[in-house]
PDB file of N, CA, C and O in Angstrom:
ATOM      1  N   MET A   1      77.037 113.413  98.017  1.00  0.00           N
ATOM      2  CA  MET A   1      77.999 112.352  97.825  1.00  0.00           C
ATOM      3  C   MET A   1      77.469 111.387  96.783  1.00  0.00           C
ATOM      4  O   MET A   1      76.264 111.146  96.703  1.00  0.00           O
ATOM      5  N   ALA A   2      78.356 110.844  95.999  1.00  0.00           N
ATOM      6  CA  ALA A   2      77.944 109.956  94.926  1.00  0.00           C
ATOM      7  C   ALA A   2      77.297 108.693  95.485  1.00  0.00           C
ATOM      8  O   ALA A   2      77.866 108.012  96.338  1.00  0.00           O
ATOM      9  N   GLY A   3      76.126 108.401  95.001  1.00  0.00           N
ATOM     10  CA  GLY A   3      75.450 107.191  95.411  1.00  0.00           C
ATOM     11  C   GLY A   3      74.873 107.240  96.813  1.00  0.00           C
ATOM     12  O   GLY A   3      74.435 106.213  97.330  1.00  0.00           O
ATOM     13  N   ASP A   4      74.862 108.401  97.437  1.00  0.00           N
ATOM     14  CA  ASP A   4      74.362 108.508  98.800  1.00  0.00           C
ATOM     15  C   ASP A   4      72.841 108.535  98.772  1.00  0.00           C
ATOM     16  O   ASP A   4      72.243 109.354  98.074  1.00  0.00           O
ATOM     17  N   THR A   5      72.226 107.656  99.515  1.00  0.00           N
ATOM     18  CA  THR A   5      70.771 107.575  99.565  1.00  0.00           C
ATOM     19  C   THR A   5      70.210 108.229 100.809  1.00  0.00           C
ATOM     20  O   THR A   5      69.015 108.114 101.081  1.00  0.00           O
ATOM     21  N   GLY A   6      71.050 108.915 101.570  1.00  0.00           N
ATOM     22  CA  GLY A   6      70.590 109.546 102.794  1.00  0.00           C
ATOM     23  C   GLY A   6      70.730 108.648 104.007  1.00  0.00           C
ATOM     24  O   GLY A   6      70.436 109.067 105.126  1.00  0.00           O
ATOM     25  N   ASN A   7      71.176 107.417 103.798  1.00  0.00           N
ATOM     26  CA  ASN A   7      71.311 106.456 104.897  1.00  0.00           C
ATOM     27  C   ASN A   7      72.752 106.322 105.369  1.00  0.00           C
ATOM     28  O   ASN A   7      73.115 105.300 105.951  1.00  0.00           O
ATOM     29  N   GLY A   8      73.565 107.320 105.132  1.00  0.00           N
ATOM     30  CA  GLY A   8      74.973 107.238 105.529  1.00  0.00           C
ATOM     31  C   GLY A   8      75.869 107.270 104.307  1.00  0.00           C
ATOM     32  O   GLY A   8      75.491 107.785 103.256  1.00  0.00           O
ATOM     33  N   LEU A   9      77.052 106.718 104.457  1.00  0.00           N
ATOM     34  CA  LEU A   9      78.023 106.725 103.377  1.00  0.00           C
ATOM     35  C   LEU A   9      77.732 105.623 102.367  1.00  0.00           C
ATOM     36  O   LEU A   9      77.279 104.536 102.725  1.00  0.00           O
ATOM     37  N   SER A  10      77.999 105.924 101.099  1.00  0.00           N
ATOM     38  CA  SER A  10      77.849 104.915 100.060  1.00  0.00           C
ATOM     39  C   SER A  10      79.021 103.949 100.132  1.00  0.00           C
ATOM     40  O   SER A  10      79.989 104.192 100.851  1.00  0.00           O
ATOM     41  N   ARG A  11      78.935 102.872  99.400  1.00  0.00           N
ATOM     42  CA  ARG A  11      80.012 101.874  99.387  1.00  0.00           C
ATOM     43  C   ARG A  11      81.303 102.504  98.863  1.00  0.00           C
ATOM     44  O   ARG A  11      82.382 102.243  99.394  1.00  0.00           O
ATOM     45  N   GLN A  12      81.193 103.327  97.826  1.00  0.00           N
ATOM     46  CA  GLN A  12      82.374 103.983  97.262  1.00  0.00           C
ATOM     47  C   GLN A  12      83.002 104.924  98.288  1.00  0.00           C
ATOM     48  O   GLN A  12      84.226 104.971  98.416  1.00  0.00           O
ATOM     49  N   ASP A  13      82.183 105.664  99.010  1.00  0.00           N
ATOM     50  CA  ASP A  13      82.697 106.554 100.063  1.00  0.00           C
ATOM     51  C   ASP A  13      83.431 105.760 101.137  1.00  0.00           C
ATOM     52  O   ASP A  13      84.490 106.178 101.607  1.00  0.00           O
ATOM     53  N   LYS A  14      82.876 104.624 101.523  1.00  0.00           N
ATOM     54  CA  LYS A  14      83.517 103.790 102.536  1.00  0.00           C
ATOM     55  C   LYS A  14      84.862 103.258 102.051  1.00  0.00           C
ATOM     56  O   LYS A  14      85.820 103.193 102.822  1.00  0.00           O
ATOM     57  N   LEU A  15      84.936 102.880 100.779  1.00  0.00           N
ATOM     58  CA  LEU A  15      86.204 102.384 100.235  1.00  0.00           C
ATOM     59  C   LEU A  15      87.263 103.485 100.200  1.00  0.00           C
ATOM     60  O   LEU A  15      88.425 103.236 100.520  1.00  0.00           O
ATOM     61  N   TRP A  16      86.865 104.705  99.813  1.00  0.00           N
ATOM     62  CA  TRP A  16      87.827 105.815  99.796  1.00  0.00           C
ATOM     63  C   TRP A  16      88.252 106.180 101.218  1.00  0.00           C
ATOM     64  O   TRP A  16      89.409 106.529 101.452  1.00  0.00           O
ATOM     65  N   ALA A  17      87.332 106.103 102.152  1.00  0.00           N
ATOM     66  CA  ALA A  17      87.692 106.376 103.548  1.00  0.00           C
ATOM     67  C   ALA A  17      88.665 105.315 104.061  1.00  0.00           C
ATOM     68  O   ALA A  17      89.624 105.643 104.760  1.00  0.00           O
ATOM     69  N   LEU A  18      88.429 104.057 103.725  1.00  0.00           N
ATOM     70  CA  LEU A  18      89.346 102.991 104.115  1.00  0.00           C
ATOM     71  C   LEU A  18      90.716 103.194 103.463  1.00  0.00           C
ATOM     72  O   LEU A  18      91.751 102.992 104.098  1.00  0.00           O
ATOM     73  N   ALA A  19      90.710 103.594 102.198  1.00  0.00           N
ATOM     74  CA  ALA A  19      91.970 103.848 101.494  1.00  0.00           C
ATOM     75  C   ALA A  19      92.734 105.005 102.134  1.00  0.00           C
ATOM     76  O   ALA A  19      93.962 105.039 102.060  1.00  0.00           O
ATOM     77  N   ALA A  20      92.047 105.939 102.752  1.00  0.00           N
ATOM     78  CA  ALA A  20      92.704 107.054 103.440  1.00  0.00           C
ATOM     79  C   ALA A  20      93.224 106.632 104.806  1.00  0.00           C
ATOM     80  O   ALA A  20      94.255 107.129 105.259  1.00  0.00           O
ATOM     81  N   VAL A  21      92.527 105.730 105.456  1.00  0.00           N
ATOM     82  CA  VAL A  21      92.894 105.327 106.810  1.00  0.00           C
ATOM     83  C   VAL A  21      94.137 104.440 106.824  1.00  0.00           C
ATOM     84  O   VAL A  21      94.945 104.531 107.749  1.00  0.00           O
ATOM     85  N   ILE A  22      94.302 103.592 105.821  1.00  0.00           N
ATOM     86  CA  ILE A  22      95.421 102.644 105.820  1.00  0.00           C
ATOM     87  C   ILE A  22      96.772 103.358 105.880  1.00  0.00           C
ATOM     88  O   ILE A  22      97.572 103.032 106.758  1.00  0.00           O
ATOM     89  N   PRO A  23      97.075 104.328 104.982  1.00  0.00           N
ATOM     90  CA  PRO A  23      98.371 105.000 105.106  1.00  0.00           C
ATOM     91  C   PRO A  23      98.512 105.781 106.417  1.00  0.00           C
ATOM     92  O   PRO A  23      99.617 105.909 106.944  1.00  0.00           O
ATOM     93  N   PHE A  24      97.414 106.295 106.937  1.00  0.00           N
ATOM     94  CA  PHE A  24      97.479 107.023 108.197  1.00  0.00           C
ATOM     95  C   PHE A  24      97.875 106.093 109.336  1.00  0.00           C
ATOM     96  O   PHE A  24      98.716 106.448 110.162  1.00  0.00           O
ATOM     97  N   LEU A  25      97.279 104.915 109.388  1.00  0.00           N
ATOM     98  CA  LEU A  25      97.626 103.961 110.431  1.00  0.00           C
ATOM     99  C   LEU A  25      99.070 103.478 110.277  1.00  0.00           C
ATOM    100  O   LEU A  25      99.774 103.281 111.267  1.00  0.00           O
ATOM    101  N   VAL A  26      99.503 103.292 109.037  1.00  0.00           N
ATOM    102  CA  VAL A  26     100.903 102.908 108.802  1.00  0.00           C
ATOM    103  C   VAL A  26     101.829 104.016 109.286  1.00  0.00           C
ATOM    104  O   VAL A  26     102.879 103.742 109.868  1.00  0.00           O
ATOM    105  N   SER A  27     101.440 105.270 109.047  1.00  0.00           N
ATOM    106  CA  SER A  27     102.288 106.382 109.488  1.00  0.00           C
ATOM    107  C   SER A  27     102.387 106.435 111.008  1.00  0.00           C
ATOM    108  O   SER A  27     103.431 106.805 111.546  1.00  0.00           O
ATOM    109  N   LEU A  28     101.326 106.072 111.698  1.00  0.00           N
ATOM    110  CA  LEU A  28     101.385 106.013 113.159  1.00  0.00           C
ATOM    111  C   LEU A  28     102.286 104.872 113.626  1.00  0.00           C
ATOM    112  O   LEU A  28     103.004 105.010 114.616  1.00  0.00           O
ATOM    113  N   ALA A  29     102.248 103.748 112.914  1.00  0.00           N
ATOM    114  CA  ALA A  29     103.144 102.636 113.246  1.00  0.00           C
ATOM    115  C   ALA A  29     104.596 103.030 113.003  1.00  0.00           C
ATOM    116  O   ALA A  29     105.474 102.712 113.805  1.00  0.00           O
ATOM    117  N   VAL A  30     104.847 103.726 111.890  1.00  0.00           N
ATOM    118  CA  VAL A  30     106.206 104.202 111.594  1.00  0.00           C
ATOM    119  C   VAL A  30     106.661 105.173 112.681  1.00  0.00           C
ATOM    120  O   VAL A  30     107.824 105.150 113.084  1.00  0.00           O
ATOM    121  N   LEU A  31     105.767 106.011 113.152  1.00  0.00           N
ATOM    122  CA  LEU A  31     106.101 106.938 114.230  1.00  0.00           C
ATOM    123  C   LEU A  31     106.501 106.179 115.493  1.00  0.00           C
ATOM    124  O   LEU A  31     107.485 106.537 116.140  1.00  0.00           O
ATOM    125  N   GLY A  32     105.761 105.150 115.846  1.00  0.00           N
ATOM    126  CA  GLY A  32     106.101 104.353 117.018  1.00  0.00           C
ATOM    127  C   GLY A  32     107.458 103.681 116.883  1.00  0.00           C
ATOM    128  O   GLY A  32     108.245 103.659 117.829  1.00  0.00           O
ATOM    129  N   ILE A  33     107.726 103.136 115.710  1.00  0.00           N
ATOM    130  CA  ILE A  33     109.015 102.484 115.467  1.00  0.00           C
ATOM    131  C   ILE A  33     110.139 103.508 115.515  1.00  0.00           C
ATOM    132  O   ILE A  33     111.191 103.256 116.102  1.00  0.00           O
ATOM    133  N   ALA A  34     109.914 104.667 114.895  1.00  0.00           N
ATOM    134  CA  ALA A  34     110.952 105.711 114.873  1.00  0.00           C
ATOM    135  C   ALA A  34     111.254 106.224 116.276  1.00  0.00           C
ATOM    136  O   ALA A  34     112.417 106.450 116.611  1.00  0.00           O
ATOM    137  N   ILE A  35     110.242 106.409 117.089  1.00  0.00           N
ATOM    138  CA  ILE A  35     110.466 106.867 118.463  1.00  0.00           C
ATOM    139  C   ILE A  35     111.231 105.806 119.242  1.00  0.00           C
ATOM    140  O   ILE A  35     112.132 106.125 120.017  1.00  0.00           O
ATOM    141  N   ASN A  36     110.874 104.555 119.036  1.00  0.00           N
ATOM    142  CA  ASN A  36     111.549 103.456 119.731  1.00  0.00           C
ATOM    143  C   ASN A  36     113.020 103.371 119.346  1.00  0.00           C
ATOM    144  O   ASN A  36     113.877 103.151 120.202  1.00  0.00           O
ATOM    145  N   ARG A  37     113.315 103.545 118.063  1.00  0.00           N
ATOM    146  CA  ARG A  37     114.691 103.421 117.580  1.00  0.00           C
ATOM    147  C   ARG A  37     115.463 104.733 117.622  1.00  0.00           C
ATOM    148  O   ARG A  37     116.694 104.729 117.612  1.00  0.00           O
ATOM    149  N   GLY A  38     114.758 105.843 117.667  1.00  0.00           N
ATOM    150  CA  GLY A  38     115.411 107.145 117.699  1.00  0.00           C
ATOM    151  C   GLY A  38     115.947 107.601 116.355  1.00  0.00           C
ATOM    152  O   GLY A  38     116.809 108.478 116.298  1.00  0.00           O
ATOM    153  N   THR A  39     115.448 107.015 115.269  1.00  0.00           N
ATOM    154  CA  THR A  39     115.873 107.408 113.928  1.00  0.00           C
ATOM    155  C   THR A  39     114.657 107.731 113.072  1.00  0.00           C
ATOM    156  O   THR A  39     113.541 107.295 113.358  1.00  0.00           O
ATOM    157  N   PHE A  40     114.892 108.500 112.023  1.00  0.00           N
ATOM    158  CA  PHE A  40     113.837 108.799 111.038  1.00  0.00           C
ATOM    159  C   PHE A  40     112.699 109.605 111.667  1.00  0.00           C
ATOM    160  O   PHE A  40     111.569 109.576 111.180  1.00  0.00           O
ATOM    161  N   LEU A  41     113.006 110.326 112.754  1.00  0.00           N
ATOM    162  CA  LEU A  41     111.975 111.009 113.528  1.00  0.00           C
ATOM    163  C   LEU A  41     111.291 112.148 112.767  1.00  0.00           C
ATOM    164  O   LEU A  41     110.080 112.331 112.885  1.00  0.00           O
ATOM    165  N   GLU A  42     112.057 112.911 111.990  1.00  0.00           N
ATOM    166  CA  GLU A  42     111.452 114.055 111.295  1.00  0.00           C
ATOM    167  C   GLU A  42     110.346 113.592 110.352  1.00  0.00           C
ATOM    168  O   GLU A  42     109.249 114.151 110.339  1.00  0.00           O
ATOM    169  N   PHE A  43     110.648 112.572 109.572  1.00  0.00           N
ATOM    170  CA  PHE A  43     109.641 112.038 108.656  1.00  0.00           C
ATOM    171  C   PHE A  43     108.480 111.429 109.424  1.00  0.00           C
ATOM    172  O   PHE A  43     107.315 111.668 109.107  1.00  0.00           O
ATOM    173  N   ALA A  44     108.810 110.644 110.433  1.00  0.00           N
ATOM    174  CA  ALA A  44     107.785 109.922 111.182  1.00  0.00           C
ATOM    175  C   ALA A  44     106.828 110.856 111.921  1.00  0.00           C
ATOM    176  O   ALA A  44     105.655 110.529 112.096  1.00  0.00           O
ATOM    177  N   ILE A  45     107.318 112.006 112.350  1.00  0.00           N
ATOM    178  CA  ILE A  45     106.451 112.987 113.006  1.00  0.00           C
ATOM    179  C   ILE A  45     105.660 113.784 111.966  1.00  0.00           C
ATOM    180  O   ILE A  45     104.475 114.060 112.159  1.00  0.00           O
ATOM    181  N   GLY A  46     106.305 114.145 110.890  1.00  0.00           N
ATOM    182  CA  GLY A  46     105.679 114.996 109.882  1.00  0.00           C
ATOM    183  C   GLY A  46     104.606 114.324 109.061  1.00  0.00           C
ATOM    184  O   GLY A  46     103.594 114.946 108.740  1.00  0.00           O
ATOM    185  N   TRP A  47     104.805 113.064 108.715  1.00  0.00           N
ATOM    186  CA  TRP A  47     103.861 112.410 107.812  1.00  0.00           C
ATOM    187  C   TRP A  47     102.442 112.316 108.381  1.00  0.00           C
ATOM    188  O   TRP A  47     101.501 112.675 107.674  1.00  0.00           O
ATOM    189  N   PRO A  48     102.235 111.855 109.617  1.00  0.00           N
ATOM    190  CA  PRO A  48     100.856 111.833 110.117  1.00  0.00           C
ATOM    191  C   PRO A  48     100.258 113.234 110.286  1.00  0.00           C
ATOM    192  O   PRO A  48      99.060 113.428 110.085  1.00  0.00           O
ATOM    193  N   LEU A  49     101.094 114.208 110.656  1.00  0.00           N
ATOM    194  CA  LEU A  49     100.587 115.578 110.776  1.00  0.00           C
ATOM    195  C   LEU A  49     100.140 116.118 109.421  1.00  0.00           C
ATOM    196  O   LEU A  49      99.074 116.722 109.303  1.00  0.00           O
ATOM    197  N   ILE A  50     100.960 115.896 108.411  1.00  0.00           N
ATOM    198  CA  ILE A  50     100.603 116.349 107.067  1.00  0.00           C
ATOM    199  C   ILE A  50      99.324 115.673 106.596  1.00  0.00           C
ATOM    200  O   ILE A  50      98.448 116.318 106.020  1.00  0.00           O
ATOM    201  N   GLN A  51      99.221 114.373 106.844  1.00  0.00           N
ATOM    202  CA  GLN A  51      98.010 113.663 106.428  1.00  0.00           C
ATOM    203  C   GLN A  51      96.771 114.248 107.103  1.00  0.00           C
ATOM    204  O   GLN A  51      95.771 114.529 106.443  1.00  0.00           O
ATOM    205  N   ALA A  52      96.844 114.426 108.404  1.00  0.00           N
ATOM    206  CA  ALA A  52      95.680 114.936 109.134  1.00  0.00           C
ATOM    207  C   ALA A  52      95.280 116.316 108.626  1.00  0.00           C
ATOM    208  O   ALA A  52      94.104 116.566 108.362  1.00  0.00           O
ATOM    209  N   LEU A  53      96.247 117.205 108.489  1.00  0.00           N
ATOM    210  CA  LEU A  53      95.933 118.556 108.030  1.00  0.00           C
ATOM    211  C   LEU A  53      95.413 118.579 106.596  1.00  0.00           C
ATOM    212  O   LEU A  53      94.444 119.276 106.294  1.00  0.00           O
ATOM    213  N   PHE A  54      96.053 117.824 105.723  1.00  0.00           N
ATOM    214  CA  PHE A  54      95.656 117.835 104.319  1.00  0.00           C
ATOM    215  C   PHE A  54      94.320 117.141 104.099  1.00  0.00           C
ATOM    216  O   PHE A  54      93.512 117.606 103.295  1.00  0.00           O
ATOM    217  N   TYR A  55      94.072 116.032 104.800  1.00  0.00           N
ATOM    218  CA  TYR A  55      92.767 115.376 104.670  1.00  0.00           C
ATOM    219  C   TYR A  55      91.654 116.301 105.156  1.00  0.00           C
ATOM    220  O   TYR A  55      90.619 116.429 104.502  1.00  0.00           O
ATOM    221  N   LEU A  56      91.865 116.937 106.293  1.00  0.00           N
ATOM    222  CA  LEU A  56      90.850 117.854 106.813  1.00  0.00           C
ATOM    223  C   LEU A  56      90.613 119.017 105.852  1.00  0.00           C
ATOM    224  O   LEU A  56      89.471 119.395 105.591  1.00  0.00           O
ATOM    225  N   GLY A  57      91.696 119.577 105.333  1.00  0.00           N
ATOM    226  CA  GLY A  57      91.569 120.675 104.383  1.00  0.00           C
ATOM    227  C   GLY A  57      90.876 120.263 103.102  1.00  0.00           C
ATOM    228  O   GLY A  57      90.037 120.999 102.583  1.00  0.00           O
ATOM    229  N   ALA A  58      91.218 119.086 102.586  1.00  0.00           N
ATOM    230  CA  ALA A  58      90.604 118.610 101.348  1.00  0.00           C
ATOM    231  C   ALA A  58      89.119 118.334 101.541  1.00  0.00           C
ATOM    232  O   ALA A  58      88.303 118.680 100.686  1.00  0.00           O
ATOM    233  N   ILE A  59      88.769 117.714 102.658  1.00  0.00           N
ATOM    234  CA  ILE A  59      87.356 117.417 102.913  1.00  0.00           C
ATOM    235  C   ILE A  59      86.572 118.710 103.122  1.00  0.00           C
ATOM    236  O   ILE A  59      85.423 118.820 102.695  1.00  0.00           O
ATOM    237  N   LYS A  60      87.197 119.686 103.780  1.00  0.00           N
ATOM    238  CA  LYS A  60      86.528 120.976 103.968  1.00  0.00           C
ATOM    239  C   LYS A  60      86.298 121.662 102.623  1.00  0.00           C
ATOM    240  O   LYS A  60      85.210 122.176 102.362  1.00  0.00           O
ATOM    241  N   GLN A  61      87.320 121.668 101.773  1.00  0.00           N
ATOM    242  CA  GLN A  61      87.190 122.291 100.446  1.00  0.00           C
ATOM    243  C   GLN A  61      86.179 121.544  99.574  1.00  0.00           C
ATOM    244  O   GLN A  61      85.520 122.149  98.728  1.00  0.00           O
ATOM    245  N   ALA A  62      86.057 120.233  99.779  1.00  0.00           N
ATOM    246  CA  ALA A  62      85.145 119.419  98.986  1.00  0.00           C
ATOM    247  C   ALA A  62      83.723 119.447  99.534  1.00  0.00           C
ATOM    248  O   ALA A  62      82.841 118.777  98.997  1.00  0.00           O
ATOM    249  N   GLY A  63      83.497 120.194 100.569  1.00  0.00           N
ATOM    250  CA  GLY A  63      82.163 120.281 101.154  1.00  0.00           C
ATOM    251  C   GLY A  63      81.727 118.999 101.847  1.00  0.00           C
ATOM    252  O   GLY A  63      80.535 118.703 101.929  1.00  0.00           O
ATOM    253  N   GLY A  64      82.700 118.238 102.347  1.00  0.00           N
ATOM    254  CA  GLY A  64      82.383 117.007 103.067  1.00  0.00           C
ATOM    255  C   GLY A  64      82.245 115.781 102.193  1.00  0.00           C
ATOM    256  O   GLY A  64      81.976 114.692 102.699  1.00  0.00           O
ATOM    257  N   ALA A  65      82.423 115.933 100.895  1.00  0.00           N
ATOM    258  CA  ALA A  65      82.281 114.800  99.973  1.00  0.00           C
ATOM    259  C   ALA A  65      83.576 113.998  99.924  1.00  0.00           C
ATOM    260  O   ALA A  65      84.604 114.494  99.465  1.00  0.00           O
ATOM    261  N   ILE A  66      83.521 112.780 100.390  1.00  0.00           N
ATOM    262  CA  ILE A  66      84.707 111.933 100.411  1.00  0.00           C
ATOM    263  C   ILE A  66      85.114 111.530  99.006  1.00  0.00           C
ATOM    264  O   ILE A  66      86.301 111.340  98.741  1.00  0.00           O
ATOM    265  N   ASP A  67      84.149 111.396  98.094  1.00  0.00           N
ATOM    266  CA  ASP A  67      84.473 110.970  96.738  1.00  0.00           C
ATOM    267  C   ASP A  67      84.829 112.136  95.805  1.00  0.00           C
ATOM    268  O   ASP A  67      84.835 111.976  94.585  1.00  0.00           O
ATOM    269  N   HIS A  68      85.120 113.289  96.374  1.00  0.00           N
ATOM    270  CA  HIS A  68      85.537 114.458  95.589  1.00  0.00           C
ATOM    271  C   HIS A  68      86.951 114.227  95.044  1.00  0.00           C
ATOM    272  O   HIS A  68      87.775 113.612  95.721  1.00  0.00           O
ATOM    273  N   PRO A  69      87.244 114.712  93.825  1.00  0.00           N
ATOM    274  CA  PRO A  69      88.585 114.512  93.249  1.00  0.00           C
ATOM    275  C   PRO A  69      89.721 115.053  94.121  1.00  0.00           C
ATOM    276  O   PRO A  69      90.811 114.481  94.117  1.00  0.00           O
ATOM    277  N   LEU A  70      89.500 116.116  94.852  1.00  0.00           N
ATOM    278  CA  LEU A  70      90.538 116.663  95.724  1.00  0.00           C
ATOM    279  C   LEU A  70      90.888 115.686  96.851  1.00  0.00           C
ATOM    280  O   LEU A  70      92.061 115.508  97.178  1.00  0.00           O
ATOM    281  N   VAL A  71      89.890 115.067  97.430  1.00  0.00           N
ATOM    282  CA  VAL A  71      90.115 114.098  98.491  1.00  0.00           C
ATOM    283  C   VAL A  71      90.779 112.846  97.920  1.00  0.00           C
ATOM    284  O   VAL A  71      91.692 112.293  98.533  1.00  0.00           O
ATOM    285  N   LYS A  72      90.328 112.402  96.760  1.00  0.00           N
ATOM    286  CA  LYS A  72      90.920 111.230  96.121  1.00  0.00           C
ATOM    287  C   LYS A  72      92.391 111.475  95.799  1.00  0.00           C
ATOM    288  O   LYS A  72      93.218 110.572  95.925  1.00  0.00           O
ATOM    289  N   THR A  73      92.712 112.697  95.384  1.00  0.00           N
ATOM    290  CA  THR A  73      94.106 113.034  95.103  1.00  0.00           C
ATOM    291  C   THR A  73      94.951 112.936  96.364  1.00  0.00           C
ATOM    292  O   THR A  73      96.070 112.424  96.320  1.00  0.00           O
ATOM    293  N   GLN A  74      94.435 113.417  97.476  1.00  0.00           N
ATOM    294  CA  GLN A  74      95.162 113.318  98.745  1.00  0.00           C
ATOM    295  C   GLN A  74      95.408 111.854  99.113  1.00  0.00           C
ATOM    296  O   GLN A  74      96.498 111.493  99.556  1.00  0.00           O
ATOM    297  N   VAL A  75      94.402 111.027  98.928  1.00  0.00           N
ATOM    298  CA  VAL A  75      94.533 109.607  99.248  1.00  0.00           C
ATOM    299  C   VAL A  75      95.628 108.985  98.373  1.00  0.00           C
ATOM    300  O   VAL A  75      96.486 108.260  98.877  1.00  0.00           O
ATOM    301  N   MET A  76      95.600 109.261  97.084  1.00  0.00           N
ATOM    302  CA  MET A  76      96.594 108.687  96.180  1.00  0.00           C
ATOM    303  C   MET A  76      98.002 109.200  96.484  1.00  0.00           C
ATOM    304  O   MET A  76      98.967 108.444  96.375  1.00  0.00           O
ATOM    305  N   LEU A  77      98.133 110.464  96.861  1.00  0.00           N
ATOM    306  CA  LEU A  77      99.445 110.998  97.226  1.00  0.00           C
ATOM    307  C   LEU A  77     100.034 110.266  98.432  1.00  0.00           C
ATOM    308  O   LEU A  77     101.233 109.991  98.470  1.00  0.00           O
ATOM    309  N   HIS A  78      99.202 109.957  99.400  1.00  0.00           N
ATOM    310  CA  HIS A  78      99.708 109.266 100.580  1.00  0.00           C
ATOM    311  C   HIS A  78      99.994 107.793 100.293  1.00  0.00           C
ATOM    312  O   HIS A  78     100.861 107.202 100.937  1.00  0.00           O
ATOM    313  N   TRP A  79      99.285 107.193  99.343  1.00  0.00           N
ATOM    314  CA  TRP A  79      99.638 105.833  98.919  1.00  0.00           C
ATOM    315  C   TRP A  79     100.981 105.842  98.189  1.00  0.00           C
ATOM    316  O   TRP A  79     101.777 104.914  98.339  1.00  0.00           O
ATOM    317  N   MET A  80     101.233 106.885  97.403  1.00  0.00           N
ATOM    318  CA  MET A  80     102.542 106.999  96.747  1.00  0.00           C
ATOM    319  C   MET A  80     103.638 107.178  97.793  1.00  0.00           C
ATOM    320  O   MET A  80     104.721 106.608  97.659  1.00  0.00           O
ATOM    321  N   MET A  81     103.366 107.961  98.828  1.00  0.00           N
ATOM    322  CA  MET A  81     104.326 108.146  99.902  1.00  0.00           C
ATOM    323  C   MET A  81     104.610 106.820 100.595  1.00  0.00           C
ATOM    324  O   MET A  81     105.757 106.530 100.935  1.00  0.00           O
ATOM    325  N   LEU A  82     103.591 106.027 100.801  1.00  0.00           N
ATOM    326  CA  LEU A  82     103.758 104.708 101.400  1.00  0.00           C
ATOM    327  C   LEU A  82     104.621 103.819 100.507  1.00  0.00           C
ATOM    328  O   LEU A  82     105.479 103.088 101.002  1.00  0.00           O
ATOM    329  N   ALA A  83     104.399 103.879  99.200  1.00  0.00           N
ATOM    330  CA  ALA A  83     105.209 103.093  98.269  1.00  0.00           C
ATOM    331  C   ALA A  83     106.668 103.542  98.310  1.00  0.00           C
ATOM    332  O   ALA A  83     107.571 102.707  98.273  1.00  0.00           O
ATOM    333  N   LEU A  84     106.904 104.842  98.385  1.00  0.00           N
ATOM    334  CA  LEU A  84     108.278 105.344  98.486  1.00  0.00           C
ATOM    335  C   LEU A  84     108.932 104.907  99.794  1.00  0.00           C
ATOM    336  O   LEU A  84     110.110 104.548  99.808  1.00  0.00           O
ATOM    337  N   LEU A  85     108.191 104.933 100.870  1.00  0.00           N
ATOM    338  CA  LEU A  85     108.719 104.486 102.153  1.00  0.00           C
ATOM    339  C   LEU A  85     109.109 103.010 102.096  1.00  0.00           C
ATOM    340  O   LEU A  85     110.160 102.621 102.605  1.00  0.00           O
ATOM    341  N   ILE A  86     108.275 102.208 101.489  1.00  0.00           N
ATOM    342  CA  ILE A  86     108.582 100.788 101.343  1.00  0.00           C
ATOM    343  C   ILE A  86     109.828 100.593 100.496  1.00  0.00           C
ATOM    344  O   ILE A  86     110.660  99.739 100.802  1.00  0.00           O
ATOM    345  N   ALA A  87     109.967 101.384  99.422  1.00  0.00           N
ATOM    346  CA  ALA A  87     111.161 101.293  98.576  1.00  0.00           C
ATOM    347  C   ALA A  87     112.420 101.683  99.352  1.00  0.00           C
ATOM    348  O   ALA A  87     113.469 101.058  99.191  1.00  0.00           O
ATOM    349  N   ILE A  88     112.317 102.705 100.184  1.00  0.00           N
ATOM    350  CA  ILE A  88     113.475 103.140 100.990  1.00  0.00           C
ATOM    351  C   ILE A  88     113.867 102.040 101.978  1.00  0.00           C
ATOM    352  O   ILE A  88     115.048 101.728 102.131  1.00  0.00           O
ATOM    353  N   ILE A  89     112.885 101.465 102.635  1.00  0.00           N
ATOM    354  CA  ILE A  89     113.171 100.415 103.611  1.00  0.00           C
ATOM    355  C   ILE A  89     113.728  99.167 102.921  1.00  0.00           C
ATOM    356  O   ILE A  89     114.654  98.537 103.430  1.00  0.00           O
ATOM    357  N   ALA A  90     113.169  98.816 101.772  1.00  0.00           N
ATOM    358  CA  ALA A  90     113.651  97.639 101.037  1.00  0.00           C
ATOM    359  C   ALA A  90     115.088  97.847 100.560  1.00  0.00           C
ATOM    360  O   ALA A  90     115.890  96.914 100.568  1.00  0.00           O
ATOM    361  N   ARG A  91     115.405  99.059 100.150  1.00  0.00           N
ATOM    362  CA  ARG A  91     116.751  99.366  99.667  1.00  0.00           C
ATOM    363  C   ARG A  91     117.755  99.345 100.823  1.00  0.00           C
ATOM    364  O   ARG A  91     118.913  98.977 100.628  1.00  0.00           O
ATOM    365  N   ALA A  92     117.321  99.734 102.014  1.00  0.00           N
ATOM    366  CA  ALA A  92     118.221  99.807 103.166  1.00  0.00           C
ATOM    367  C   ALA A  92     118.539  98.439 103.743  1.00  0.00           C
ATOM    368  O   ALA A  92     119.551  98.282 104.426  1.00  0.00           O
ATOM    369  N   THR A  93     117.699  97.449 103.486  1.00  0.00           N
ATOM    370  CA  THR A  93     117.940  96.123 104.071  1.00  0.00           C
ATOM    371  C   THR A  93     118.693  95.206 103.141  1.00  0.00           C
ATOM    372  O   THR A  93     118.969  94.059 103.495  1.00  0.00           O
TER     373      THR A  93
END
């Protein structure tokens, strides 16, 4: 891992991990809201599942390196998905 001194994750690794966790937590919140309201369920169920599977697959392919370009691409894709979700919600209100 880039900048890893053997004492755990580097600062850059921690930032990329945090960047991956934020959309995942938002997707879980969206799932809770969707279940409560009974709408948007397909997206709300699929998004966290896709994130979990794709993050695991990307990290496996990257050999566990969080700062690998494949993992970074997954993180950016889910941030774009979050931006699209916000645009959809803003347009609907």
